[in-house]
N, C-alpha and C positions, 0 to 999 in steps of 0.2 A: 726840145730842150726846155726844162722848167727853170723859172727864175724865182728867187726868193726876195721878198720885199723886206728890207731892213728898217729898223726904227730910225726916224730922223732925230736930230738933237732936240728939237722942240717937243716931239712926242715923249722922248725920254725924260725931259725936264718936267713935263706934265705928270707923268707917272710918279716921279720922285716927289713932286708937290702933293699929289693925292695921298701917297703913303705917309708923308710928313703930317698932313692934315689929320689922317686917321689916327696916327700915333698921338697927336696932340689931343684928340678927343678921347681916346681909350686910356692913356696913361693915368690921368687923374682918377678915373673910375677904378683902375687896377690898384692904385695906391690906396684909395679909400677902402677897397675890399680887403687888401692886405692889412691895413690898420685895424679894420673891424675884426678880422680874424684874430689878430694879436689881442685885442680887447676882450674877445670871447674867451681866449685861452687864459688870460689873467683872471677873469671872472670865475672861470672853472677852478683855477688854483685856489682862489679865495673861498669858493664854496667847499672845496675839499678841506681846507684849513678850518673853515667854519664847522664842518662835521667833527674834525679832531677836537676843536674847542668844546663842542657839546659832549663828546665822549669823555674828554679829560675832566670837565667840571662834574660830570656824573660820577666819576670815580674819586673825586677829591672834595667832597662836601660842598659842591656848588661853587668852588673857588677857582680862579684862573690867574696865571702869572701875568704881571703887568709891566715888567721892566726889561730894558735892553734886549739882548738876544736870548734870554733865558727861556722864553716861550718856545723857541724853535726846537731846542733839545727836549723840552718837556713833551712836546706833541709828537715826537718821532714815532713812538710805539703805535700811535693811532693813524699813521699814514703809511705804514709799511717799513718804518725804519728799524734799526737793530737795537735801539735803546737810547739811554740818556748819554749820548756821546757827541762831542763837538764835531768830529770829523764826518759823522754820518749825514748830517743835514745837507752837506755840499753835494751829495749824490742824488738829492731829491729835487727834481725840477719844479715841484710844486711851490717852492719858495722863491722862484724867479719869475718876474714879469718879462715877457718877450719884448716889450716896448722900452724897457729900461735902457738908456743910451750907453752906459758903460758895462760891457759884458763881463768885466772882471768882478763886478759887484756880486756878492753871494747873498746879500740881504736886501731884497727889493721892496720890503714893506716896513711900515712903522706901526708901533703899538700904542694903544690908549693907556697912558699913565697919568691921566688927569686926576688931580686932587682938589685944588681950589683955584687953579689958574695962576698961582704964584710959585708953588712947589709941586714936584711930581710925586706920585705914589710909587713906592718901591716895595716889592713883595707880591703877595697874592691877596685877592679880595673876592668876596662873594658876588656873583652876578646879581643877586637880590639887592645889592647896594645901588643898582641902576634901575630907575623907573623906566618902563617901556623899553626893555632890552631889544625889541625888534627894530627900534630906531636909534640905537646907540652903537657907534662904530667901535669895533675891536681892532681892526687892522685897516690900513690904507696904503696906497701907492707912495713909495719913498721918493722925495724930491731929488732932482739932479740939477745942479747949477755950476757954472764955472766962474772963477774970479778973473781979474784983469790979466793975470798971467796965463790963463787958459787951463788951470788945474782945478779939479773938483773942490767945491766949497764943502759939500757934504762928505762925510767919512766913507771911504771905500774899504770894505772888508773882503780881502782876496782869499783864495783857497789856502794859502800858506799862513793865514792869520787866524787868531782865535776870536771867537765871538765876544762882544762886550758882556761881562757877567753881571753888571748892575746898571746904574744910570748911564746914559749915553745919548748920542745923537739920534737914536732910533726910538726915543720916547716922545710922545706928544702930550704936553700938559699946560700949554698957554696959547693965547690967541695968535701970537706971533709965529707959532709953528704951523698955523693953518694957511690955506692958500692966499689969505689977505696979507700975509707977512712979506718981508723983503726976501731977496735971494739969500741973504746972509742968515736969516732966521727961519725961513720956511722949511718945514719938514714934510708936510703933506703935499704931494705933487699938484701943481696948479693946472697943468695941461698935458698930463700923461696920455689920456685917452679923450680925444676931442677937447673941449674946454672944461676939463674936470678930471676926476680920477675914480678908480674902482675901490670899493670898500667891502669889508666883511662885518656883519652885524652880530650882536651878542646872542641872537636867536639861531645862529647858524646860517643865515641867509647872506646873499651878496648882491650888490647893485652898483650903479654909477651915480655919482653926485656932481652936479655942476659946481665949478669953483666958487662962484659968487654966492651959492647957497650953503656952502660948507662952513657952518658957524659952530661956536662952542657948544650949542645945544646938542649936537650929535655926539659930543665927547664927555661932557660933564655928568657926574653921577645923578644929579637931580634935574 
């Protein structure tokens, strides 16, 4: 007659402790890997939009749109959209950062509308107005912050709402809009990906910039 040896309570507790220890070690690594994957997806989105930027400017005398949500509709034909239609962009995942906290937001990036640091540029302008376009930001991660009541400070454009057609909270044109600004004024995300955000440059490239290094030099024409 065979006998089976059962786990004692102490042995069971030891096993549970070991599992908890392993989870404590592995979970931070898994979170970092997940966040890194989201950052890569965001960078790829910006790279694709950067290609659309290059193609659009090539077809429009070297000029690009610089205000509100206008650029989204203008770029649709260059990323597989059906044309200059408001509704089409909502079907294009390329306009969404997977790390943006509010999943109802359909506009996860802000655009360079820098003029003189006091007023924004509305309309279209030649890329040639910017010296060293390879280091000039065209798009960046859109900031997300909550007020004391727990509601978003930054505008949320949902699927049933129209894009802003001119100036709006998605334009960047003064220092207060950069990561150095307050929650109330900041439009470029301070810590969307690590301690910084992803950007698209005017030469079609994309990269990550640390919050403390995101200055007006990246945005102003000269």
